[in-house]
N, CA, C and O atoms as a Maestro MAE file, in Angstrom:
{
 s_m_m2io_version
 :::
 2.0.0
}

f_m_ct {
 s_m_title
 :::
 protein
 m_atom[308] {
  # First column is atom index #
  i_m_mmod_type
  r_m_x_coord
  r_m_y_coord
  r_m_z_coord
  i_m_residue_number
  s_m_chain_name
  s_m_pdb_residue_name
  s_m_pdb_atom_name
  i_m_atomic_number
  :::
  1 25 -14.658 13.346 5.613 1 A "UNK " " N  " 7
  2 3 -15.534 12.676 4.689 1 A "UNK " " CA " 6
  3 2 -14.787 11.560 3.985 1 A "UNK " " C  " 6
  4 15 -13.609 11.687 3.650 1 A "UNK " " O  " 8
  5 25 -15.483 10.488 3.775 2 A "UNK " " N  " 7
  6 3 -14.853 9.387 3.067 2 A "UNK " " CA " 6
  7 2 -15.775 8.921 1.951 2 A "UNK " " C  " 6
  8 15 -16.692 8.130 2.173 2 A "UNK " " O  " 8
  9 25 -15.525 9.413 0.776 3 A "UNK " " N  " 7
  10 3 -16.274 8.981 -0.386 3 A "UNK " " CA " 6
  11 2 -15.491 7.849 -1.010 3 A "UNK " " C  " 6
  12 15 -14.437 8.058 -1.610 3 A "UNK " " O  " 8
  13 25 -16.012 6.660 -0.865 4 A "UNK " " N  " 7
  14 3 -15.313 5.471 -1.331 4 A "UNK " " CA " 6
  15 2 -14.810 5.628 -2.762 4 A "UNK " " C  " 6
  16 15 -13.688 5.232 -3.077 4 A "UNK " " O  " 8
  17 25 -15.617 6.188 -3.600 5 A "UNK " " N  " 7
  18 3 -15.306 6.315 -5.012 5 A "UNK " " CA " 6
  19 2 -14.410 7.516 -5.317 5 A "UNK " " C  " 6
  20 15 -13.803 7.562 -6.388 5 A "UNK " " O  " 8
  21 25 -14.313 8.467 -4.426 6 A "UNK " " N  " 7
  22 3 -13.648 9.721 -4.716 6 A "UNK " " CA " 6
  23 2 -12.144 9.743 -4.576 6 A "UNK " " C  " 6
  24 15 -11.498 10.712 -4.976 6 A "UNK " " O  " 8
  25 25 -11.573 8.684 -4.009 7 A "UNK " " N  " 7
  26 3 -10.143 8.710 -3.756 7 A "UNK " " CA " 6
  27 2 -9.368 7.669 -4.562 7 A "UNK " " C  " 6
  28 15 -8.200 7.401 -4.284 7 A "UNK " " O  " 8
  29 25 -10.024 7.092 -5.552 8 A "UNK " " N  " 7
  30 3 -9.343 6.144 -6.427 8 A "UNK " " CA " 6
  31 2 -8.730 6.899 -7.591 8 A "UNK " " C  " 6
  32 15 -9.380 7.780 -8.153 8 A "UNK " " O  " 8
  33 25 -7.493 6.581 -7.972 9 A "UNK " " N  " 7
  34 3 -6.928 7.237 -9.154 9 A "UNK " " CA " 6
  35 2 -7.799 6.951 -10.374 9 A "UNK " " C  " 6
  36 15 -8.114 5.797 -10.665 9 A "UNK " " O  " 8
  37 25 -8.175 7.979 -11.062 10 A "UNK " " N  " 7
  38 3 -9.098 7.838 -12.177 10 A "UNK " " CA " 6
  39 2 -8.506 8.305 -13.495 10 A "UNK " " C  " 6
  40 15 -8.741 7.689 -14.535 10 A "UNK " " O  " 8
  41 25 -7.759 9.360 -13.460 11 A "UNK " " N  " 7
  42 3 -7.244 9.975 -14.670 11 A "UNK " " CA " 6
  43 2 -5.731 9.823 -14.680 11 A "UNK " " C  " 6
  44 15 -5.031 10.493 -13.921 11 A "UNK " " O  " 8
  45 25 -5.238 8.966 -15.518 12 A "UNK " " N  " 7
  46 3 -3.818 8.650 -15.535 12 A "UNK " " CA " 6
  47 2 -3.002 9.812 -16.091 12 A "UNK " " C  " 6
  48 15 -3.159 10.204 -17.247 12 A "UNK " " O  " 8
  49 25 -2.146 10.343 -15.262 13 A "UNK " " N  " 7
  50 3 -1.292 11.455 -15.623 13 A "UNK " " CA " 6
  51 2 0.070 11.247 -14.972 13 A "UNK " " C  " 6
  52 15 0.429 12.004 -14.070 13 A "UNK " " O  " 8
  53 25 0.833 10.256 -15.391 14 A "UNK " " N  " 7
  54 3 2.084 9.944 -14.703 14 A "UNK " " CA " 6
  55 2 3.093 11.079 -14.691 14 A "UNK " " C  " 6
  56 15 3.964 11.111 -13.822 14 A "UNK " " O  " 8
  57 25 2.999 11.999 -15.621 15 A "UNK " " N  " 7
  58 3 3.928 13.120 -15.636 15 A "UNK " " CA " 6
  59 2 3.567 14.173 -14.593 15 A "UNK " " C  " 6
  60 15 4.350 15.091 -14.349 15 A "UNK " " O  " 8
  61 25 2.395 14.054 -13.976 16 A "UNK " " N  " 7
  62 3 1.951 15.030 -12.983 16 A "UNK " " CA " 6
  63 2 2.155 14.507 -11.563 16 A "UNK " " C  " 6
  64 15 2.713 15.208 -10.720 16 A "UNK " " O  " 8
  65 25 1.714 13.304 -11.300 17 A "UNK " " N  " 7
  66 3 1.839 12.720 -9.973 17 A "UNK " " CA " 6
  67 2 2.544 11.380 -10.064 17 A "UNK " " C  " 6
  68 15 2.315 10.607 -10.995 17 A "UNK " " O  " 8
  69 25 3.391 11.114 -9.105 18 A "UNK " " N  " 7
  70 3 4.148 9.864 -9.114 18 A "UNK " " CA " 6
  71 2 3.231 8.656 -8.965 18 A "UNK " " C  " 6
  72 15 3.554 7.577 -9.461 18 A "UNK " " O  " 8
  73 25 2.091 8.816 -8.290 19 A "UNK " " N  " 7
  74 3 1.201 7.667 -8.099 19 A "UNK " " CA " 6
  75 2 0.379 7.354 -9.339 19 A "UNK " " C  " 6
  76 15 -0.361 6.371 -9.351 19 A "UNK " " O  " 8
  77 25 0.490 8.154 -10.362 20 A "UNK " " N  " 7
  78 3 -0.100 7.795 -11.632 20 A "UNK " " CA " 6
  79 2 -1.403 8.450 -12.002 20 A "UNK " " C  " 6
  80 15 -1.927 8.151 -13.075 20 A "UNK " " O  " 8
  81 25 -1.965 9.322 -11.193 21 A "UNK " " N  " 7
  82 3 -3.204 9.931 -11.641 21 A "UNK " " CA " 6
  83 2 -3.889 10.806 -10.626 21 A "UNK " " C  " 6
  84 15 -3.483 10.903 -9.468 21 A "UNK " " O  " 8
  85 25 -4.935 11.434 -11.093 22 A "UNK " " N  " 7
  86 3 -5.788 12.256 -10.246 22 A "UNK " " CA " 6
  87 2 -6.933 11.416 -9.717 22 A "UNK " " C  " 6
  88 15 -7.436 10.536 -10.416 22 A "UNK " " O  " 8
  89 25 -7.346 11.680 -8.495 23 A "UNK " " N  " 7
  90 3 -8.569 11.062 -8.005 23 A "UNK " " CA " 6
  91 2 -9.746 11.827 -8.581 23 A "UNK " " C  " 6
  92 15 -9.586 12.926 -9.112 23 A "UNK " " O  " 8
  93 25 -10.929 11.239 -8.472 24 A "UNK " " N  " 7
  94 3 -12.126 11.956 -8.914 24 A "UNK " " CA " 6
  95 2 -12.279 13.254 -8.128 24 A "UNK " " C  " 6
  96 15 -12.667 14.277 -8.692 24 A "UNK " " O  " 8
  97 25 -11.979 13.221 -6.831 25 A "UNK " " N  " 7
  98 3 -12.111 14.416 -6.002 25 A "UNK " " CA " 6
  99 2 -11.187 15.524 -6.499 25 A "UNK " " C  " 6
  100 15 -11.600 16.678 -6.612 25 A "UNK " " O  " 8
  101 25 -9.943 15.174 -6.796 26 A "UNK " " N  " 7
  102 3 -8.998 16.170 -7.304 26 A "UNK " " CA " 6
  103 2 -9.449 16.716 -8.649 26 A "UNK " " C  " 6
  104 15 -9.349 17.916 -8.906 26 A "UNK " " O  " 8
  105 25 -9.940 15.843 -9.494 27 A "UNK " " N  " 7
  106 3 -10.402 16.265 -10.818 27 A "UNK " " CA " 6
  107 2 -11.604 17.204 -10.702 27 A "UNK " " C  " 6
  108 15 -11.633 18.263 -11.329 27 A "UNK " " O  " 8
  109 25 -12.600 16.808 -9.893 28 A "UNK " " N  " 7
  110 3 -13.785 17.655 -9.720 28 A "UNK " " CA " 6
  111 2 -13.415 18.991 -9.092 28 A "UNK " " C  " 6
  112 15 -13.944 20.028 -9.491 28 A "UNK " " O  " 8
  113 25 -12.510 18.980 -8.114 29 A "UNK " " N  " 7
  114 3 -12.089 20.237 -7.483 29 A "UNK " " CA " 6
  115 2 -11.387 21.142 -8.492 29 A "UNK " " C  " 6
  116 15 -11.598 22.355 -8.491 29 A "UNK " " O  " 8
  117 25 -10.563 20.565 -9.344 30 A "UNK " " N  " 7
  118 3 -9.890 21.359 -10.373 30 A "UNK " " CA " 6
  119 2 -10.872 21.989 -11.338 30 A "UNK " " C  " 6
  120 15 -10.709 23.146 -11.727 30 A "UNK " " O  " 8
  121 25 -11.890 21.237 -11.727 31 A "UNK " " N  " 7
  122 3 -12.911 21.795 -12.617 31 A "UNK " " CA " 6
  123 2 -13.691 22.912 -11.929 31 A "UNK " " C  " 6
  124 15 -13.981 23.945 -12.533 31 A "UNK " " O  " 8
  125 25 -14.028 22.691 -10.654 32 A "UNK " " N  " 7
  126 3 -14.749 23.722 -9.908 32 A "UNK " " CA " 6
  127 2 -13.899 24.980 -9.764 32 A "UNK " " C  " 6
  128 15 -14.402 26.093 -9.916 32 A "UNK " " O  " 8
  129 25 -12.616 24.803 -9.470 33 A "UNK " " N  " 7
  130 3 -11.724 25.955 -9.321 33 A "UNK " " CA " 6
  131 2 -11.620 26.725 -10.637 33 A "UNK " " C  " 6
  132 15 -11.628 27.956 -10.650 33 A "UNK " " O  " 8
  133 25 -11.522 25.993 -11.727 34 A "UNK " " N  " 7
  134 3 -11.458 26.630 -13.039 34 A "UNK " " CA " 6
  135 2 -12.713 27.458 -13.290 34 A "UNK " " C  " 6
  136 15 -12.629 28.583 -13.782 34 A "UNK " " O  " 8
  137 25 -13.858 26.911 -12.958 35 A "UNK " " N  " 7
  138 3 -15.104 27.639 -13.143 35 A "UNK " " CA " 6
  139 2 -15.190 28.883 -12.275 35 A "UNK " " C  " 6
  140 15 -15.615 29.941 -12.738 35 A "UNK " " O  " 8
  141 25 -14.786 28.756 -11.018 36 A "UNK " " N  " 7
  142 3 -14.818 29.905 -10.105 36 A "UNK " " CA " 6
  143 2 -13.904 31.014 -10.602 36 A "UNK " " C  " 6
  144 15 -14.291 32.182 -10.631 36 A "UNK " " O  " 8
  145 25 -12.686 30.641 -10.994 37 A "UNK " " N  " 7
  146 3 -11.715 31.653 -11.419 37 A "UNK " " CA " 6
  147 2 -12.072 32.291 -12.759 37 A "UNK " " C  " 6
  148 15 -11.627 33.399 -13.060 37 A "UNK " " O  " 8
  149 25 -12.867 31.602 -13.555 38 A "UNK " " N  " 7
  150 3 -13.242 32.168 -14.852 38 A "UNK " " CA " 6
  151 2 -14.474 33.054 -14.772 38 A "UNK " " C  " 6
  152 15 -14.842 33.696 -15.755 38 A "UNK " " O  " 8
  153 25 -15.110 33.095 -13.615 39 A "UNK " " N  " 7
  154 3 -16.323 33.889 -13.436 39 A "UNK " " CA " 6
  155 2 -16.045 34.972 -12.391 39 A "UNK " " C  " 6
  156 15 -16.114 34.715 -11.189 39 A "UNK " " O  " 8
  157 25 -15.738 36.159 -12.849 40 A "UNK " " N  " 7
  158 3 -15.332 37.218 -11.910 40 A "UNK " " CA " 6
  159 2 -16.432 37.565 -10.913 40 A "UNK " " C  " 6
  160 15 -16.135 37.911 -9.769 40 A "UNK " " O  " 8
  161 25 -17.682 37.480 -11.318 41 A "UNK " " N  " 7
  162 3 -18.779 37.782 -10.394 41 A "UNK " " CA " 6
  163 2 -18.832 36.752 -9.263 41 A "UNK " " C  " 6
  164 15 -18.989 37.121 -8.099 41 A "UNK " " O  " 8
  165 25 -18.706 35.489 -9.591 42 A "UNK " " N  " 7
  166 3 -18.693 34.434 -8.584 42 A "UNK " " CA " 6
  167 2 -17.454 34.548 -7.703 42 A "UNK " " C  " 6
  168 15 -17.556 34.462 -6.480 42 A "UNK " " O  " 8
  169 25 -16.296 34.740 -8.307 43 A "UNK " " N  " 7
  170 3 -15.046 34.885 -7.562 43 A "UNK " " CA " 6
  171 2 -15.135 36.041 -6.573 43 A "UNK " " C  " 6
  172 15 -14.840 35.873 -5.390 43 A "UNK " " O  " 8
  173 25 -15.541 37.213 -7.053 44 A "UNK " " N  " 7
  174 3 -15.634 38.390 -6.176 44 A "UNK " " CA " 6
  175 2 -16.653 38.173 -5.067 44 A "UNK " " C  " 6
  176 15 -16.431 38.598 -3.933 44 A "UNK " " O  " 8
  177 25 -17.766 37.520 -5.377 45 A "UNK " " N  " 7
  178 3 -18.775 37.230 -4.356 45 A "UNK " " CA " 6
  179 2 -18.251 36.319 -3.271 45 A "UNK " " C  " 6
  180 15 -18.518 36.536 -2.089 45 A "UNK " " O  " 8
  181 25 -17.509 35.300 -3.661 46 A "UNK " " N  " 7
  182 3 -16.927 34.388 -2.668 46 A "UNK " " CA " 6
  183 2 -15.941 35.111 -1.767 46 A "UNK " " C  " 6
  184 15 -15.967 34.947 -0.548 46 A "UNK " " O  " 8
  185 25 -15.071 35.910 -2.371 47 A "UNK " " N  " 7
  186 3 -14.054 36.610 -1.592 47 A "UNK " " CA " 6
  187 2 -14.694 37.627 -0.655 47 A "UNK " " C  " 6
  188 15 -14.314 37.718 0.513 47 A "UNK " " O  " 8
  189 25 -15.660 38.391 -1.157 48 A "UNK " " N  " 7
  190 3 -16.323 39.409 -0.328 48 A "UNK " " CA " 6
  191 2 -17.086 38.782 0.832 48 A "UNK " " C  " 6
  192 15 -17.092 39.330 1.934 48 A "UNK " " O  " 8
  193 25 -17.724 37.649 0.601 49 A "UNK " " N  " 7
  194 3 -18.544 37.047 1.650 49 A "UNK " " CA " 6
  195 2 -17.730 36.254 2.670 49 A "UNK " " C  " 6
  196 15 -18.269 35.837 3.696 49 A "UNK " " O  " 8
  197 25 -16.449 36.039 2.407 50 A "UNK " " N  " 7
  198 3 -15.638 35.222 3.318 50 A "UNK " " CA " 6
  199 2 -14.501 35.959 3.995 50 A "UNK " " C  " 6
  200 15 -13.844 35.393 4.868 50 A "UNK " " O  " 8
  201 25 -14.251 37.186 3.626 51 A "UNK " " N  " 7
  202 3 -13.210 37.994 4.274 51 A "UNK " " CA " 6
  203 2 -11.891 37.246 4.476 51 A "UNK " " C  " 6
  204 15 -11.240 37.404 5.509 51 A "UNK " " O  " 8
  205 25 -11.505 36.444 3.509 52 A "UNK " " N  " 7
  206 3 -10.272 35.687 3.666 52 A "UNK " " CA " 6
  207 2 -9.350 35.883 2.491 52 A "UNK " " C  " 6
  208 15 -9.640 36.641 1.565 52 A "UNK " " O  " 8
  209 25 -8.248 35.194 2.543 53 A "UNK " " N  " 7
  210 3 -7.320 35.188 1.437 53 A "UNK " " CA " 6
  211 2 -8.048 34.631 0.226 53 A "UNK " " C  " 6
  212 15 -8.657 33.564 0.307 53 A "UNK " " O  " 8
  213 25 -7.994 35.334 -0.885 54 A "UNK " " N  " 7
  214 3 -8.767 34.969 -2.071 54 A "UNK " " CA " 6
  215 2 -8.486 33.546 -2.527 54 A "UNK " " C  " 6
  216 15 -9.415 32.806 -2.849 54 A "UNK " " O  " 8
  217 25 -7.234 33.160 -2.558 55 A "UNK " " N  " 7
  218 3 -6.906 31.827 -3.056 55 A "UNK " " CA " 6
  219 2 -7.353 30.737 -2.083 55 A "UNK " " C  " 6
  220 15 -7.777 29.662 -2.509 55 A "UNK " " O  " 8
  221 25 -7.261 31.009 -0.774 56 A "UNK " " N  " 7
  222 3 -7.758 30.044 0.204 56 A "UNK " " CA " 6
  223 2 -9.261 29.863 0.056 56 A "UNK " " C  " 6
  224 15 -9.766 28.742 0.120 56 A "UNK " " O  " 8
  225 25 -9.970 30.957 -0.140 57 A "UNK " " N  " 7
  226 3 -11.426 30.912 -0.295 57 A "UNK " " CA " 6
  227 2 -11.788 30.084 -1.525 57 A "UNK " " C  " 6
  228 15 -12.689 29.247 -1.466 57 A "UNK " " O  " 8
  229 25 -11.102 30.309 -2.619 58 A "UNK " " N  " 7
  230 3 -11.383 29.566 -3.852 58 A "UNK " " CA " 6
  231 2 -11.063 28.088 -3.669 58 A "UNK " " C  " 6
  232 15 -11.836 27.233 -4.102 58 A "UNK " " O  " 8
  233 25 -9.944 27.777 -3.037 59 A "UNK " " N  " 7
  234 3 -9.566 26.381 -2.827 59 A "UNK " " CA " 6
  235 2 -10.596 25.647 -1.972 59 A "UNK " " C  " 6
  236 15 -10.972 24.517 -2.284 59 A "UNK " " O  " 8
  237 25 -11.050 26.283 -0.903 60 A "UNK " " N  " 7
  238 3 -12.051 25.665 -0.025 60 A "UNK " " CA " 6
  239 2 -13.372 25.486 -0.777 60 A "UNK " " C  " 6
  240 15 -14.006 24.436 -0.673 60 A "UNK " " O  " 8
  241 25 -13.783 26.492 -1.523 61 A "UNK " " N  " 7
  242 3 -15.035 26.400 -2.283 61 A "UNK " " CA " 6
  243 2 -14.953 25.281 -3.321 61 A "UNK " " C  " 6
  244 15 -15.917 24.539 -3.509 61 A "UNK " " O  " 8
  245 25 -13.824 25.156 -3.986 62 A "UNK " " N  " 7
  246 3 -13.659 24.108 -4.994 62 A "UNK " " CA " 6
  247 2 -13.687 22.724 -4.353 62 A "UNK " " C  " 6
  248 15 -14.322 21.811 -4.880 62 A "UNK " " O  " 8
  249 25 -13.009 22.562 -3.226 63 A "UNK " " N  " 7
  250 3 -13.015 21.272 -2.528 63 A "UNK " " CA " 6
  251 2 -14.416 20.933 -2.032 63 A "UNK " " C  " 6
  252 15 -14.841 19.780 -2.111 63 A "UNK " " O  " 8
  253 25 -15.134 21.927 -1.524 64 A "UNK " " N  " 7
  254 3 -16.505 21.697 -1.064 64 A "UNK " " CA " 6
  255 2 -17.410 21.285 -2.222 64 A "UNK " " C  " 6
  256 15 -18.267 20.415 -2.066 64 A "UNK " " O  " 8
  257 25 -17.220 21.904 -3.372 65 A "UNK " " N  " 7
  258 3 -18.021 21.544 -4.540 65 A "UNK " " CA " 6
  259 2 -17.711 20.121 -4.982 65 A "UNK " " C  " 6
  260 15 -18.619 19.372 -5.341 65 A "UNK " " O  " 8
  261 25 -16.433 19.740 -4.958 66 A "UNK " " N  " 7
  262 3 -16.053 18.368 -5.310 66 A "UNK " " CA " 6
  263 2 -16.690 17.372 -4.346 66 A "UNK " " C  " 6
  264 15 -17.200 16.335 -4.772 66 A "UNK " " O  " 8
  265 25 -16.663 17.679 -3.057 67 A "UNK " " N  " 7
  266 3 -17.271 16.792 -2.067 67 A "UNK " " CA " 6
  267 2 -18.779 16.674 -2.275 67 A "UNK " " C  " 6
  268 15 -19.345 15.590 -2.134 67 A "UNK " " O  " 8
  269 25 -19.427 17.788 -2.611 68 A "UNK " " N  " 7
  270 3 -20.863 17.754 -2.870 68 A "UNK " " CA " 6
  271 2 -21.182 16.889 -4.086 68 A "UNK " " C  " 6
  272 15 -22.162 16.145 -4.083 68 A "UNK " " O  " 8
  273 25 -20.361 16.988 -5.117 69 A "UNK " " N  " 7
  274 3 -20.564 16.169 -6.312 69 A "UNK " " CA " 6
  275 2 -20.398 14.692 -5.989 69 A "UNK " " C  " 6
  276 15 -21.209 13.870 -6.415 69 A "UNK " " O  " 8
  277 25 -19.356 14.349 -5.242 70 A "UNK " " N  " 7
  278 3 -19.141 12.947 -4.864 70 A "UNK " " CA " 6
  279 2 -20.276 12.418 -4.004 70 A "UNK " " C  " 6
  280 15 -20.703 11.276 -4.177 70 A "UNK " " O  " 8
  281 25 -20.766 13.227 -3.085 71 A "UNK " " N  " 7
  282 3 -21.882 12.807 -2.229 71 A "UNK " " CA " 6
  283 2 -23.121 12.543 -3.079 71 A "UNK " " C  " 6
  284 15 -23.836 11.568 -2.848 71 A "UNK " " O  " 8
  285 25 -23.373 13.388 -4.040 72 A "UNK " " N  " 7
  286 3 -24.536 13.199 -4.913 72 A "UNK " " CA " 6
  287 2 -24.375 11.940 -5.766 72 A "UNK " " C  " 6
  288 15 -25.332 11.194 -5.970 72 A "UNK " " O  " 8
  289 25 -23.173 11.715 -6.255 73 A "UNK " " N  " 7
  290 3 -22.923 10.521 -7.049 73 A "UNK " " CA " 6
  291 2 -23.076 9.240 -6.230 73 A "UNK " " C  " 6
  292 15 -23.516 8.216 -6.752 73 A "UNK " " O  " 8
  293 25 -22.713 9.298 -4.943 74 A "UNK " " N  " 7
  294 3 -22.880 8.139 -4.076 74 A "UNK " " CA " 6
  295 2 -24.351 7.780 -3.906 74 A "UNK " " C  " 6
  296 15 -24.686 6.604 -3.763 74 A "UNK " " O  " 8
  297 25 -25.232 8.776 -3.919 75 A "UNK " " N  " 7
  298 3 -26.666 8.541 -3.780 75 A "UNK " " CA " 6
  299 2 -27.234 7.759 -4.959 75 A "UNK " " C  " 6
  300 15 -28.152 6.954 -4.803 75 A "UNK " " O  " 8
  301 25 -26.682 8.003 -6.122 76 A "UNK " " N  " 7
  302 3 -27.227 7.394 -7.331 76 A "UNK " " CA " 6
  303 2 -26.481 6.152 -7.757 76 A "UNK " " C  " 6
  304 15 -26.831 5.531 -8.761 76 A "UNK " " O  " 8
  305 25 -25.454 5.780 -7.007 77 A "UNK " " N  " 7
  306 3 -24.625 4.622 -7.405 77 A "UNK " " CA " 6
  307 2 -25.328 3.320 -7.109 77 A "UNK " " C  " 6
  308 15 -24.782 2.249 -7.376 77 A "UNK " " O  " 8
  :::
 }
 m_bond[307] {
  # First column is bond index #
  i_m_from
  i_m_to
  i_m_order
  :::
  1 1 2 1
  2 2 3 1
  3 3 4 2
  4 3 5 1
  5 5 6 1
  6 6 7 1
  7 7 8 2
  8 7 9 1
  9 9 10 1
  10 10 11 1
  11 11 12 2
  12 11 13 1
  13 13 14 1
  14 14 15 1
  15 15 16 2
  16 15 17 1
  17 17 18 1
  18 18 19 1
  19 19 20 2
  20 19 21 1
  21 21 22 1
  22 22 23 1
  23 23 24 2
  24 23 25 1
  25 25 26 1
  26 26 27 1
  27 27 28 2
  28 27 29 1
  29 29 30 1
  30 30 31 1
  31 31 32 2
  32 31 33 1
  33 33 34 1
  34 34 35 1
  35 35 36 2
  36 35 37 1
  37 37 38 1
  38 38 39 1
  39 39 40 2
  40 39 41 1
  41 41 42 1
  42 42 43 1
  43 43 44 2
  44 43 45 1
  45 45 46 1
  46 46 47 1
  47 47 48 2
  48 47 49 1
  49 49 50 1
  50 50 51 1
  51 51 52 2
  52 51 53 1
  53 53 54 1
  54 54 55 1
  55 55 56 2
  56 55 57 1
  57 57 58 1
  58 58 59 1
  59 59 60 2
  60 59 61 1
  61 61 62 1
  62 62 63 1
  63 63 64 2
  64 63 65 1
  65 65 66 1
  66 66 67 1
  67 67 68 2
  68 67 69 1
  69 69 70 1
  70 70 71 1
  71 71 72 2
  72 71 73 1
  73 73 74 1
  74 74 75 1
  75 75 76 2
  76 75 77 1
  77 77 78 1
  78 78 79 1
  79 79 80 2
  80 79 81 1
  81 81 82 1
  82 82 83 1
  83 83 84 2
  84 83 85 1
  85 85 86 1
  86 86 87 1
  87 87 88 2
  88 87 89 1
  89 89 90 1
  90 90 91 1
  91 91 92 2
  92 91 93 1
  93 93 94 1
  94 94 95 1
  95 95 96 2
  96 95 97 1
  97 97 98 1
  98 98 99 1
  99 99 100 2
  100 99 101 1
  101 101 102 1
  102 102 103 1
  103 103 104 2
  104 103 105 1
  105 105 106 1
  106 106 107 1
  107 107 108 2
  108 107 109 1
  109 109 110 1
  110 110 111 1
  111 111 112 2
  112 111 113 1
  113 113 114 1
  114 114 115 1
  115 115 116 2
  116 115 117 1
  117 117 118 1
  118 118 119 1
  119 119 120 2
  120 119 121 1
  121 121 122 1
  122 122 123 1
  123 123 124 2
  124 123 125 1
  125 125 126 1
  126 126 127 1
  127 127 128 2
  128 127 129 1
  129 129 130 1
  130 130 131 1
  131 131 132 2
  132 131 133 1
  133 133 134 1
  134 134 135 1
  135 135 136 2
  136 135 137 1
  137 137 138 1
  138 138 139 1
  139 139 140 2
  140 139 141 1
  141 141 142 1
  142 142 143 1
  143 143 144 2
  144 143 145 1
  145 145 146 1
  146 146 147 1
  147 147 148 2
  148 147 149 1
  149 149 150 1
  150 150 151 1
  151 151 152 2
  152 151 153 1
  153 153 154 1
  154 154 155 1
  155 155 156 2
  156 155 157 1
  157 157 158 1
  158 158 159 1
  159 159 160 2
  160 159 161 1
  161 161 162 1
  162 162 163 1
  163 163 164 2
  164 163 165 1
  165 165 166 1
  166 166 167 1
  167 167 168 2
  168 167 169 1
  169 169 170 1
  170 170 171 1
  171 171 172 2
  172 171 173 1
  173 173 174 1
  174 174 175 1
  175 175 176 2
  176 175 177 1
  177 177 178 1
  178 178 179 1
  179 179 180 2
  180 179 181 1
  181 181 182 1
  182 182 183 1
  183 183 184 2
  184 183 185 1
  185 185 186 1
  186 186 187 1
  187 187 188 2
  188 187 189 1
  189 189 190 1
  190 190 191 1
  191 191 192 2
  192 191 193 1
  193 193 194 1
  194 194 195 1
  195 195 196 2
  196 195 197 1
  197 197 198 1
  198 198 199 1
  199 199 200 2
  200 199 201 1
  201 201 202 1
  202 202 203 1
  203 203 204 2
  204 203 205 1
  205 205 206 1
  206 206 207 1
  207 207 208 2
  208 207 209 1
  209 209 210 1
  210 210 211 1
  211 211 212 2
  212 211 213 1
  213 213 214 1
  214 214 215 1
  215 215 216 2
  216 215 217 1
  217 217 218 1
  218 218 219 1
  219 219 220 2
  220 219 221 1
  221 221 222 1
  222 222 223 1
  223 223 224 2
  224 223 225 1
  225 225 226 1
  226 226 227 1
  227 227 228 2
  228 227 229 1
  229 229 230 1
  230 230 231 1
  231 231 232 2
  232 231 233 1
  233 233 234 1
  234 234 235 1
  235 235 236 2
  236 235 237 1
  237 237 238 1
  238 238 239 1
  239 239 240 2
  240 239 241 1
  241 241 242 1
  242 242 243 1
  243 243 244 2
  244 243 245 1
  245 245 246 1
  246 246 247 1
  247 247 248 2
  248 247 249 1
  249 249 250 1
  250 250 251 1
  251 251 252 2
  252 251 253 1
  253 253 254 1
  254 254 255 1
  255 255 256 2
  256 255 257 1
  257 257 258 1
  258 258 259 1
  259 259 260 2
  260 259 261 1
  261 261 262 1
  262 262 263 1
  263 263 264 2
  264 263 265 1
  265 265 266 1
  266 266 267 1
  267 267 268 2
  268 267 269 1
  269 269 270 1
  270 270 271 1
  271 271 272 2
  272 271 273 1
  273 273 274 1
  274 274 275 1
  275 275 276 2
  276 275 277 1
  277 277 278 1
  278 278 279 1
  279 279 280 2
  280 279 281 1
  281 281 282 1
  282 282 283 1
  283 283 284 2
  284 283 285 1
  285 285 286 1
  286 286 287 1
  287 287 288 2
  288 287 289 1
  289 289 290 1
  290 290 291 1
  291 291 292 2
  292 291 293 1
  293 293 294 1
  294 294 295 1
  295 295 296 2
  296 295 297 1
  297 297 298 1
  298 298 299 1
  299 299 300 2
  300 299 301 1
  301 301 302 1
  302 302 303 1
  303 303 304 2
  304 303 305 1
  305 305 306 1
  306 306 307 1
  307 307 308 2
  :::
 }
}
């Protein structure tokens, strides 16, 4: 997937990344991951339905949510 808007550095955090910031995709994925991990019912449901390593499942779900958000934003841009 190539979301034109999703890979531009948006949030300047030079102490975190040498390139100077998080992309929108990274930021949205981090927020999604935070939400998943803070909701035990959602977390357990994802892990049970995917039979995989819990952290891999959460990472994939968070990235998918970020991609869905970027796709929706592209529609309204």
